[in-house]
PyMOL Python script that loads the backbone (N, CA, C, O; Angstrom):
from pymol import cmd

cmd.read_pdbstr("""\
ATOM      1  N   ILE A   1    -143.386-104.993 -44.722  1.00  0.00           N
ATOM      2  CA  ILE A   1    -143.050-105.059 -46.121  1.00  0.00           C
ATOM      3  C   ILE A   1    -143.696-106.308 -46.740  1.00  0.00           C
ATOM      4  O   ILE A   1    -144.229-106.242 -47.848  1.00  0.00           O
ATOM      5  N   ILE A   2    -143.652-107.434 -46.036  1.00  0.00           N
ATOM      6  CA  ILE A   2    -144.302-108.652 -46.525  1.00  0.00           C
ATOM      7  C   ILE A   2    -145.756-108.611 -46.074  1.00  0.00           C
ATOM      8  O   ILE A   2    -146.022-108.387 -44.893  1.00  0.00           O
ATOM      9  N   PRO A   3    -146.702-108.819 -46.985  1.00  0.00           N
ATOM     10  CA  PRO A   3    -148.114-108.764 -46.614  1.00  0.00           C
ATOM     11  C   PRO A   3    -148.448-109.766 -45.496  1.00  0.00           C
ATOM     12  O   PRO A   3    -147.959-110.896 -45.486  1.00  0.00           O
ATOM     13  N   THR A   4    -149.278-109.326 -44.576  1.00  0.00           N
ATOM     14  CA  THR A   4    -149.647-110.155 -43.427  1.00  0.00           C
ATOM     15  C   THR A   4    -150.226-111.506 -43.842  1.00  0.00           C
ATOM     16  O   THR A   4    -149.827-112.519 -43.269  1.00  0.00           O
ATOM     17  N   PRO A   5    -151.149-111.578 -44.811  1.00  0.00           N
ATOM     18  CA  PRO A   5    -151.681-112.901 -45.171  1.00  0.00           C
ATOM     19  C   PRO A   5    -150.593-113.877 -45.632  1.00  0.00           C
ATOM     20  O   PRO A   5    -150.650-115.063 -45.307  1.00  0.00           O
ATOM     21  N   ALA A   6    -149.617-113.392 -46.376  1.00  0.00           N
ATOM     22  CA  ALA A   6    -148.521-114.262 -46.822  1.00  0.00           C
ATOM     23  C   ALA A   6    -147.683-114.722 -45.633  1.00  0.00           C
ATOM     24  O   ALA A   6    -147.277-115.883 -45.568  1.00  0.00           O
ATOM     25  N   THR A   7    -147.428-113.830 -44.709  1.00  0.00           N
ATOM     26  CA  THR A   7    -146.675-114.184 -43.503  1.00  0.00           C
ATOM     27  C   THR A   7    -147.412-115.252 -42.713  1.00  0.00           C
ATOM     28  O   THR A   7    -146.802-116.218 -42.254  1.00  0.00           O
ATOM     29  N   CYS A   8    -148.717-115.086 -42.551  1.00  0.00           N
ATOM     30  CA  CYS A   8    -149.514-116.035 -41.769  1.00  0.00           C
ATOM     31  C   CYS A   8    -149.586-117.400 -42.449  1.00  0.00           C
ATOM     32  O   CYS A   8    -149.558-118.428 -41.773  1.00  0.00           O
ATOM     33  N   ARG A   9    -149.679-117.421 -43.769  1.00  0.00           N
ATOM     34  CA  ARG A   9    -149.663-118.704 -44.490  1.00  0.00           C
ATOM     35  C   ARG A   9    -148.328-119.412 -44.278  1.00  0.00           C
ATOM     36  O   ARG A   9    -148.291-120.623 -44.061  1.00  0.00           O
ATOM     37  N   TRP A  10    -147.233-118.654 -44.343  1.00  0.00           N
ATOM     38  CA  TRP A  10    -145.910-119.230 -44.124  1.00  0.00           C
ATOM     39  C   TRP A  10    -145.791-119.774 -42.703  1.00  0.00           C
ATOM     40  O   TRP A  10    -145.306-120.888 -42.504  1.00  0.00           O
ATOM     41  N   LEU A  11    -146.232-118.995 -41.718  1.00  0.00           N
ATOM     42  CA  LEU A  11    -146.164-119.440 -40.326  1.00  0.00           C
ATOM     43  C   LEU A  11    -146.988-120.704 -40.098  1.00  0.00           C
ATOM     44  O   LEU A  11    -146.573-121.586 -39.347  1.00  0.00           O
ATOM     45  N   ALA A  12    -148.144-120.796 -40.735  1.00  0.00           N
ATOM     46  CA  ALA A  12    -149.015-121.970 -40.570  1.00  0.00           C
ATOM     47  C   ALA A  12    -148.360-123.236 -41.110  1.00  0.00           C
ATOM     48  O   ALA A  12    -148.673-124.332 -40.646  1.00  0.00           O
ATOM     49  N   ARG A  13    -147.468-123.111 -42.070  1.00  0.00           N
ATOM     50  CA  ARG A  13    -146.805-124.272 -42.662  1.00  0.00           C
ATOM     51  C   ARG A  13    -145.540-124.701 -41.907  1.00  0.00           C
ATOM     52  O   ARG A  13    -144.952-125.735 -42.222  1.00  0.00           O
ATOM     53  N   GLN A  14    -145.128-123.919 -40.926  1.00  0.00           N
ATOM     54  CA  GLN A  14    -143.900-124.249 -40.205  1.00  0.00           C
ATOM     55  C   GLN A  14    -144.166-125.325 -39.162  1.00  0.00           C
ATOM     56  O   GLN A  14    -145.185-125.281 -38.473  1.00  0.00           O
ATOM     57  N   PRO A  15    -143.256-126.296 -39.038  1.00  0.00           N
ATOM     58  CA  PRO A  15    -143.444-127.337 -38.019  1.00  0.00           C
ATOM     59  C   PRO A  15    -143.312-126.750 -36.619  1.00  0.00           C
ATOM     60  O   PRO A  15    -142.560-125.802 -36.391  1.00  0.00           O
ATOM     61  N   ALA A  16    -144.049-127.326 -35.704  1.00  0.00           N
ATOM     62  CA  ALA A  16    -143.953-126.900 -34.299  1.00  0.00           C
ATOM     63  C   ALA A  16    -142.546-127.207 -33.798  1.00  0.00           C
ATOM     64  O   ALA A  16    -141.994-128.270 -34.081  1.00  0.00           O
ATOM     65  N   SER A  17    -141.981-126.282 -33.063  1.00  0.00           N
ATOM     66  CA  SER A  17    -140.636-126.477 -32.550  1.00  0.00           C
ATOM     67  C   SER A  17    -140.462-125.670 -31.281  1.00  0.00           C
ATOM     68  O   SER A  17    -140.930-124.535 -31.189  1.00  0.00           O
ATOM     69  N   THR A  18    -139.803-126.242 -30.325  1.00  0.00           N
ATOM     70  CA  THR A  18    -139.530-125.512 -29.090  1.00  0.00           C
ATOM     71  C   THR A  18    -138.207-124.758 -29.181  1.00  0.00           C
ATOM     72  O   THR A  18    -137.851-124.015 -28.266  1.00  0.00           O
ATOM     73  N   SER A  19    -137.483-124.943 -30.274  1.00  0.00           N
ATOM     74  CA  SER A  19    -136.187-124.280 -30.398  1.00  0.00           C
ATOM     75  C   SER A  19    -136.277-122.931 -31.101  1.00  0.00           C
ATOM     76  O   SER A  19    -135.265-122.244 -31.239  1.00  0.00           O
ATOM     77  N   ARG A  20    -137.461-122.541 -31.545  1.00  0.00           N
ATOM     78  CA  ARG A  20    -137.643-121.256 -32.227  1.00  0.00           C
ATOM     79  C   ARG A  20    -138.504-120.319 -31.411  1.00  0.00           C
ATOM     80  O   ARG A  20    -139.373-120.745 -30.650  1.00  0.00           O
ATOM     81  N   ARG A  21    -138.248-119.039 -31.583  1.00  0.00           N
ATOM     82  CA  ARG A  21    -139.101-118.014 -30.972  1.00  0.00           C
ATOM     83  C   ARG A  21    -139.375-116.964 -32.021  1.00  0.00           C
ATOM     84  O   ARG A  21    -138.542-116.690 -32.884  1.00  0.00           O
ATOM     85  N   LEU A  22    -140.545-116.386 -31.935  1.00  0.00           N
ATOM     86  CA  LEU A  22    -140.929-115.352 -32.878  1.00  0.00           C
ATOM     87  C   LEU A  22    -141.526-114.187 -32.101  1.00  0.00           C
ATOM     88  O   LEU A  22    -142.394-114.380 -31.250  1.00  0.00           O
ATOM     89  N   ALA A  23    -141.065-112.995 -32.392  1.00  0.00           N
ATOM     90  CA  ALA A  23    -141.643-111.792 -31.810  1.00  0.00           C
ATOM     91  C   ALA A  23    -142.234-110.976 -32.952  1.00  0.00           C
ATOM     92  O   ALA A  23    -141.599-110.791 -33.991  1.00  0.00           O
ATOM     93  N   VAL A  24    -143.438-110.498 -32.752  1.00  0.00           N
ATOM     94  CA  VAL A  24    -144.124-109.705 -33.769  1.00  0.00           C
ATOM     95  C   VAL A  24    -144.212-108.274 -33.254  1.00  0.00           C
ATOM     96  O   VAL A  24    -144.781-108.018 -32.193  1.00  0.00           O
ATOM     97  N   TYR A  25    -143.650-107.357 -34.011  1.00  0.00           N
ATOM     98  CA  TYR A  25    -143.668-105.942 -33.659  1.00  0.00           C
ATOM     99  C   TYR A  25    -144.674-105.249 -34.574  1.00  0.00           C
ATOM    100  O   TYR A  25    -144.349-104.940 -35.720  1.00  0.00           O
ATOM    101  N   PRO A  26    -145.886-105.000 -34.090  1.00  0.00           N
ATOM    102  CA  PRO A  26    -146.946-104.447 -34.948  1.00  0.00           C
ATOM    103  C   PRO A  26    -146.564-103.133 -35.636  1.00  0.00           C
ATOM    104  O   PRO A  26    -147.021-102.863 -36.747  1.00  0.00           O
ATOM    105  N   GLN A  27    -145.754-102.336 -35.003  1.00  0.00           N
ATOM    106  CA  GLN A  27    -145.328-101.075 -35.599  1.00  0.00           C
ATOM    107  C   GLN A  27    -143.964-101.192 -36.254  1.00  0.00           C
ATOM    108  O   GLN A  27    -143.355-100.184 -36.614  1.00  0.00           O
ATOM    109  N   GLY A  28    -143.480-102.421 -36.411  1.00  0.00           N
ATOM    110  CA  GLY A  28    -142.149-102.641 -36.964  1.00  0.00           C
ATOM    111  C   GLY A  28    -142.164-102.723 -38.477  1.00  0.00           C
ATOM    112  O   GLY A  28    -143.103-103.238 -39.084  1.00  0.00           O
ATOM    113  N   TYR A  29    -141.124-102.215 -39.057  1.00  0.00           N
ATOM    114  CA  TYR A  29    -140.975-102.242 -40.501  1.00  0.00           C
ATOM    115  C   TYR A  29    -139.581-102.745 -40.826  1.00  0.00           C
ATOM    116  O   TYR A  29    -138.945-103.366 -39.974  1.00  0.00           O
ATOM    117  N   HIS A  30    -139.099-102.504 -41.998  1.00  0.00           N
ATOM    118  CA  HIS A  30    -137.774-102.928 -42.416  1.00  0.00           C
ATOM    119  C   HIS A  30    -136.716-102.290 -41.509  1.00  0.00           C
ATOM    120  O   HIS A  30    -136.856-101.135 -41.105  1.00  0.00           O
ATOM    121  N   LEU A  31    -135.683-103.028 -41.200  1.00  0.00           N
ATOM    122  CA  LEU A  31    -134.595-102.559 -40.329  1.00  0.00           C
ATOM    123  C   LEU A  31    -135.118-102.213 -38.934  1.00  0.00           C
ATOM    124  O   LEU A  31    -134.994-101.077 -38.477  1.00  0.00           O
ATOM    125  N   LEU A  32    -135.697-103.195 -38.275  1.00  0.00           N
ATOM    126  CA  LEU A  32    -136.316-102.996 -36.961  1.00  0.00           C
ATOM    127  C   LEU A  32    -135.417-102.297 -35.949  1.00  0.00           C
ATOM    128  O   LEU A  32    -135.887-101.476 -35.161  1.00  0.00           O
ATOM    129  N   ALA A  33    -134.146-102.615 -35.968  1.00  0.00           N
ATOM    130  CA  ALA A  33    -133.238-102.036 -34.973  1.00  0.00           C
ATOM    131  C   ALA A  33    -132.871-100.586 -35.284  1.00  0.00           C
ATOM    132  O   ALA A  33    -132.109 -99.966 -34.543  1.00  0.00           O
ATOM    133  N   ARG A  34    -133.412-100.045 -36.376  1.00  0.00           N
ATOM    134  CA  ARG A  34    -133.108 -98.660 -36.731  1.00  0.00           C
ATOM    135  C   ARG A  34    -134.362 -97.802 -36.895  1.00  0.00           C
ATOM    136  O   ARG A  34    -134.253 -96.606 -37.164  1.00  0.00           O
ATOM    137  N   ASP A  35    -135.556 -98.392 -36.737  1.00  0.00           N
ATOM    138  CA  ASP A  35    -136.750 -97.590 -36.990  1.00  0.00           C
ATOM    139  C   ASP A  35    -137.184 -96.824 -35.747  1.00  0.00           C
ATOM    140  O   ASP A  35    -136.457 -96.787 -34.754  1.00  0.00           O
ATOM    141  N   LEU A  36    -138.352 -96.221 -35.796  1.00  0.00           N
ATOM    142  CA  LEU A  36    -138.822 -95.354 -34.711  1.00  0.00           C
ATOM    143  C   LEU A  36    -139.039 -96.086 -33.399  1.00  0.00           C
ATOM    144  O   LEU A  36    -139.024 -95.464 -32.337  1.00  0.00           O
ATOM    145  N   HIS A  37    -139.238 -97.390 -33.452  1.00  0.00           N
ATOM    146  CA  HIS A  37    -139.471 -98.180 -32.240  1.00  0.00           C
ATOM    147  C   HIS A  37    -138.268 -99.067 -31.927  1.00  0.00           C
ATOM    148  O   HIS A  37    -138.407-100.122 -31.310  1.00  0.00           O
ATOM    149  N   ALA A  38    -137.107 -98.635 -32.350  1.00  0.00           N
ATOM    150  CA  ALA A  38    -135.887 -99.430 -32.184  1.00  0.00           C
ATOM    151  C   ALA A  38    -135.587 -99.726 -30.722  1.00  0.00           C
ATOM    152  O   ALA A  38    -135.041-100.786 -30.415  1.00  0.00           O
ATOM    153  N   ASP A  39    -135.926 -98.824 -29.819  1.00  0.00           N
ATOM    154  CA  ASP A  39    -135.620 -99.050 -28.407  1.00  0.00           C
ATOM    155  C   ASP A  39    -136.281-100.330 -27.901  1.00  0.00           C
ATOM    156  O   ASP A  39    -135.671-101.072 -27.131  1.00  0.00           O
ATOM    157  N   THR A  40    -137.506-100.598 -28.317  1.00  0.00           N
ATOM    158  CA  THR A  40    -138.213-101.816 -27.915  1.00  0.00           C
ATOM    159  C   THR A  40    -137.508-103.044 -28.455  1.00  0.00           C
ATOM    160  O   THR A  40    -137.283-104.008 -27.723  1.00  0.00           O
ATOM    161  N   VAL A  41    -137.157-103.015 -29.729  1.00  0.00           N
ATOM    162  CA  VAL A  41    -136.480-104.142 -30.375  1.00  0.00           C
ATOM    163  C   VAL A  41    -135.114-104.380 -29.746  1.00  0.00           C
ATOM    164  O   VAL A  41    -134.752-105.525 -29.477  1.00  0.00           O
ATOM    165  N   LEU A  42    -134.358-103.326 -29.509  1.00  0.00           N
ATOM    166  CA  LEU A  42    -133.018-103.465 -28.927  1.00  0.00           C
ATOM    167  C   LEU A  42    -133.080-104.002 -27.500  1.00  0.00           C
ATOM    168  O   LEU A  42    -132.227-104.798 -27.108  1.00  0.00           O
ATOM    169  N   GLU A  43    -134.067-103.584 -26.721  1.00  0.00           N
ATOM    170  CA  GLU A  43    -134.228-104.123 -25.365  1.00  0.00           C
ATOM    171  C   GLU A  43    -134.545-105.612 -25.428  1.00  0.00           C
ATOM    172  O   GLU A  43    -134.013-106.397 -24.643  1.00  0.00           O
ATOM    173  N   ASP A  44    -135.411-106.002 -26.360  1.00  0.00           N
ATOM    174  CA  ASP A  44    -135.735-107.421 -26.522  1.00  0.00           C
ATOM    175  C   ASP A  44    -134.506-108.214 -26.945  1.00  0.00           C
ATOM    176  O   ASP A  44    -134.268-109.311 -26.440  1.00  0.00           O
ATOM    177  N   MET A  45    -133.733-107.668 -27.862  1.00  0.00           N
ATOM    178  CA  MET A  45    -132.529-108.360 -28.325  1.00  0.00           C
ATOM    179  C   MET A  45    -131.538-108.557 -27.175  1.00  0.00           C
ATOM    180  O   MET A  45    -130.965-109.636 -27.026  1.00  0.00           O
ATOM    181  N   ALA A  46    -131.341-107.534 -26.380  1.00  0.00           N
ATOM    182  CA  ALA A  46    -130.412-107.629 -25.250  1.00  0.00           C
ATOM    183  C   ALA A  46    -130.909-108.663 -24.236  1.00  0.00           C
ATOM    184  O   ALA A  46    -130.119-109.446 -23.707  1.00  0.00           O
ATOM    185  N   ALA A  47    -132.213-108.664 -23.968  1.00  0.00           N
ATOM    186  CA  ALA A  47    -132.773-109.631 -23.025  1.00  0.00           C
ATOM    187  C   ALA A  47    -132.627-111.052 -23.551  1.00  0.00           C
ATOM    188  O   ALA A  47    -132.295-111.966 -22.795  1.00  0.00           O
ATOM    189  N   TRP A  48    -132.873-111.241 -24.847  1.00  0.00           N
ATOM    190  CA  TRP A  48    -132.746-112.567 -25.444  1.00  0.00           C
ATOM    191  C   TRP A  48    -131.295-113.048 -25.413  1.00  0.00           C
ATOM    192  O   TRP A  48    -131.032-114.219 -25.138  1.00  0.00           O
ATOM    193  N   LEU A  49    -130.364-112.153 -25.693  1.00  0.00           N
ATOM    194  CA  LEU A  49    -128.951-112.534 -25.639  1.00  0.00           C
ATOM    195  C   LEU A  49    -128.539-112.932 -24.224  1.00  0.00           C
ATOM    196  O   LEU A  49    -127.751-113.860 -24.043  1.00  0.00           O
ATOM    197  N   ALA A  50    -129.067-112.234 -23.227  1.00  0.00           N
ATOM    198  CA  ALA A  50    -128.738-112.535 -21.839  1.00  0.00           C
ATOM    199  C   ALA A  50    -129.389-113.831 -21.370  1.00  0.00           C
ATOM    200  O   ALA A  50    -128.812-114.568 -20.571  1.00  0.00           O
ATOM    201  N   ASN A  51    -130.605-114.110 -21.875  1.00  0.00           N
ATOM    202  CA  ASN A  51    -131.346-115.295 -21.463  1.00  0.00           C
ATOM    203  C   ASN A  51    -132.279-115.712 -22.597  1.00  0.00           C
ATOM    204  O   ASN A  51    -133.422-115.258 -22.645  1.00  0.00           O
ATOM    205  N   PRO A  52    -131.818-116.562 -23.507  1.00  0.00           N
ATOM    206  CA  PRO A  52    -132.623-116.935 -24.674  1.00  0.00           C
ATOM    207  C   PRO A  52    -133.985-117.544 -24.358  1.00  0.00           C
ATOM    208  O   PRO A  52    -134.882-117.503 -25.201  1.00  0.00           O
ATOM    209  N   LYS A  53    -134.159-118.102 -23.179  1.00  0.00           N
ATOM    210  CA  LYS A  53    -135.449-118.705 -22.824  1.00  0.00           C
ATOM    211  C   LYS A  53    -136.308-117.783 -21.957  1.00  0.00           C
ATOM    212  O   LYS A  53    -137.437-118.131 -21.610  1.00  0.00           O
ATOM    213  N   GLY A  54    -135.785-116.633 -21.614  1.00  0.00           N
ATOM    214  CA  GLY A  54    -136.507-115.709 -20.745  1.00  0.00           C
ATOM    215  C   GLY A  54    -137.593-114.935 -21.480  1.00  0.00           C
ATOM    216  O   GLY A  54    -137.696-114.980 -22.706  1.00  0.00           O
ATOM    217  N   VAL A  55    -138.384-114.238 -20.712  1.00  0.00           N
ATOM    218  CA  VAL A  55    -139.460-113.412 -21.253  1.00  0.00           C
ATOM    219  C   VAL A  55    -138.855-112.138 -21.846  1.00  0.00           C
ATOM    220  O   VAL A  55    -137.951-111.544 -21.257  1.00  0.00           O
ATOM    221  N   LEU A  56    -139.351-111.725 -23.002  1.00  0.00           N
ATOM    222  CA  LEU A  56    -138.884-110.480 -23.601  1.00  0.00           C
ATOM    223  C   LEU A  56    -139.564-109.301 -22.907  1.00  0.00           C
ATOM    224  O   LEU A  56    -140.747-109.387 -22.576  1.00  0.00           O
ATOM    225  N   PRO A  57    -138.845-108.206 -22.680  1.00  0.00           N
ATOM    226  CA  PRO A  57    -139.433-107.041 -22.011  1.00  0.00           C
ATOM    227  C   PRO A  57    -140.692-106.514 -22.704  1.00  0.00           C
ATOM    228  O   PRO A  57    -141.604-106.024 -22.039  1.00  0.00           O
ATOM    229  N   SER A  58    -140.745-106.610 -24.022  1.00  0.00           N
ATOM    230  CA  SER A  58    -141.900-106.089 -24.755  1.00  0.00           C
ATOM    231  C   SER A  58    -143.130-106.964 -24.598  1.00  0.00           C
ATOM    232  O   SER A  58    -144.254-106.486 -24.747  1.00  0.00           O
ATOM    233  N   GLY A  59    -142.928-108.251 -24.297  1.00  0.00           N
ATOM    234  CA  GLY A  59    -144.045-109.185 -24.223  1.00  0.00           C
ATOM    235  C   GLY A  59    -144.625-109.518 -25.587  1.00  0.00           C
ATOM    236  O   GLY A  59    -145.728-110.058 -25.675  1.00  0.00           O
ATOM    237  N   LEU A  60    -143.900-109.205 -26.646  1.00  0.00           N
ATOM    238  CA  LEU A  60    -144.421-109.389 -27.999  1.00  0.00           C
ATOM    239  C   LEU A  60    -144.060-110.724 -28.631  1.00  0.00           C
ATOM    240  O   LEU A  60    -144.293-110.923 -29.824  1.00  0.00           O
ATOM    241  N   ASP A  61    -143.497-111.640 -27.857  1.00  0.00           N
ATOM    242  CA  ASP A  61    -143.155-112.936 -28.434  1.00  0.00           C
ATOM    243  C   ASP A  61    -144.202-113.979 -28.065  1.00  0.00           C
ATOM    244  O   ASP A  61    -145.016-113.777 -27.164  1.00  0.00           O
ATOM    245  N   GLY A  62    -144.162-115.077 -28.768  1.00  0.00           N
ATOM    246  CA  GLY A  62    -145.029-116.190 -28.441  1.00  0.00           C
ATOM    247  C   GLY A  62    -146.239-116.327 -29.339  1.00  0.00           C
ATOM    248  O   GLY A  62    -146.471-115.519 -30.238  1.00  0.00           O
ATOM    249  N   ALA A  63    -146.994-117.362 -29.075  1.00  0.00           N
ATOM    250  CA  ALA A  63    -148.152-117.706 -29.902  1.00  0.00           C
ATOM    251  C   ALA A  63    -149.202-116.606 -29.909  1.00  0.00           C
ATOM    252  O   ALA A  63    -149.863-116.390 -30.925  1.00  0.00           O
ATOM    253  N   ALA A  64    -149.364-115.912 -28.798  1.00  0.00           N
ATOM    254  CA  ALA A  64    -150.388-114.858 -28.741  1.00  0.00           C
ATOM    255  C   ALA A  64    -150.102-113.745 -29.732  1.00  0.00           C
ATOM    256  O   ALA A  64    -151.028-113.201 -30.334  1.00  0.00           O
ATOM    257  N   SER A  65    -148.830-113.398 -29.913  1.00  0.00           N
ATOM    258  CA  SER A  65    -148.513-112.326 -30.872  1.00  0.00           C
ATOM    259  C   SER A  65    -148.775-112.781 -32.297  1.00  0.00           C
ATOM    260  O   SER A  65    -149.214-111.988 -33.130  1.00  0.00           O
ATOM    261  N   VAL A  66    -148.512-114.048 -32.588  1.00  0.00           N
ATOM    262  CA  VAL A  66    -148.784-114.568 -33.931  1.00  0.00           C
ATOM    263  C   VAL A  66    -150.282-114.640 -34.164  1.00  0.00           C
ATOM    264  O   VAL A  66    -150.763-114.284 -35.240  1.00  0.00           O
ATOM    265  N   THR A  67    -151.023-115.099 -33.164  1.00  0.00           N
ATOM    266  CA  THR A  67    -152.476-115.179 -33.266  1.00  0.00           C
ATOM    267  C   THR A  67    -153.068-113.804 -33.508  1.00  0.00           C
ATOM    268  O   THR A  67    -153.959-113.647 -34.343  1.00  0.00           O
ATOM    269  N   ALA A  68    -152.581-112.809 -32.785  1.00  0.00           N
ATOM    270  CA  ALA A  68    -153.084-111.442 -32.968  1.00  0.00           C
ATOM    271  C   ALA A  68    -152.756-110.917 -34.366  1.00  0.00           C
ATOM    272  O   ALA A  68    -153.598-110.285 -35.004  1.00  0.00           O
ATOM    273  N   LEU A  69    -151.556-111.172 -34.835  1.00  0.00           N
ATOM    274  CA  LEU A  69    -151.166-110.716 -36.171  1.00  0.00           C
ATOM    275  C   LEU A  69    -152.060-111.357 -37.223  1.00  0.00           C
ATOM    276  O   LEU A  69    -152.578-110.666 -38.101  1.00  0.00           O
ATOM    277  N   CYS A  70    -152.244-112.655 -37.146  1.00  0.00           N
ATOM    278  CA  CYS A  70    -152.986-113.364 -38.180  1.00  0.00           C
ATOM    279  C   CYS A  70    -154.496-113.139 -38.088  1.00  0.00           C
ATOM    280  O   CYS A  70    -155.205-113.325 -39.076  1.00  0.00           O
ATOM    281  N   ALA A  71    -154.988-112.748 -36.939  1.00  0.00           N
ATOM    282  CA  ALA A  71    -156.407-112.413 -36.807  1.00  0.00           C
ATOM    283  C   ALA A  71    -156.726-111.107 -37.534  1.00  0.00           C
ATOM    284  O   ALA A  71    -157.833-110.909 -38.034  1.00  0.00           O
ATOM    285  N   GLU A  72    -155.725-110.219 -37.580  1.00  0.00           N
ATOM    286  CA  GLU A  72    -155.911-108.924 -38.256  1.00  0.00           C
ATOM    287  C   GLU A  72    -155.924-109.084 -39.773  1.00  0.00           C
ATOM    288  O   GLU A  72    -156.688-108.422 -40.476  1.00  0.00           O
ATOM    289  N   GLY A  73    -155.047-109.991 -40.270  1.00  0.00           N
ATOM    290  CA  GLY A  73    -154.847-110.123 -41.705  1.00  0.00           C
ATOM    291  C   GLY A  73    -155.954-110.898 -42.346  1.00  0.00           C
ATOM    292  O   GLY A  73    -155.942-111.104 -43.560  1.00  0.00           O
TER     293      GLY A  73
END
""", "prot")
cmd.dss("prot")
cmd.show_as("cartoon", "prot")
cmd.util.cbc("prot")
cmd.orient("prot")
């Protein structure tokens, strides 16, 4: 819903922090936990709740996902 270039500009202005995590779902839209790919999002949410510092099952979190998103936009 939010244009990718605007998202990438916002992300570039955010201070580096080890207390935040970001997962980018390329096929995700509004209401991620209810859309066609909800199973992926819900599995990631459950994994994060069980272990906030652990790896997400989707592998869609981290700097690489942001880099991939912003390279497209």
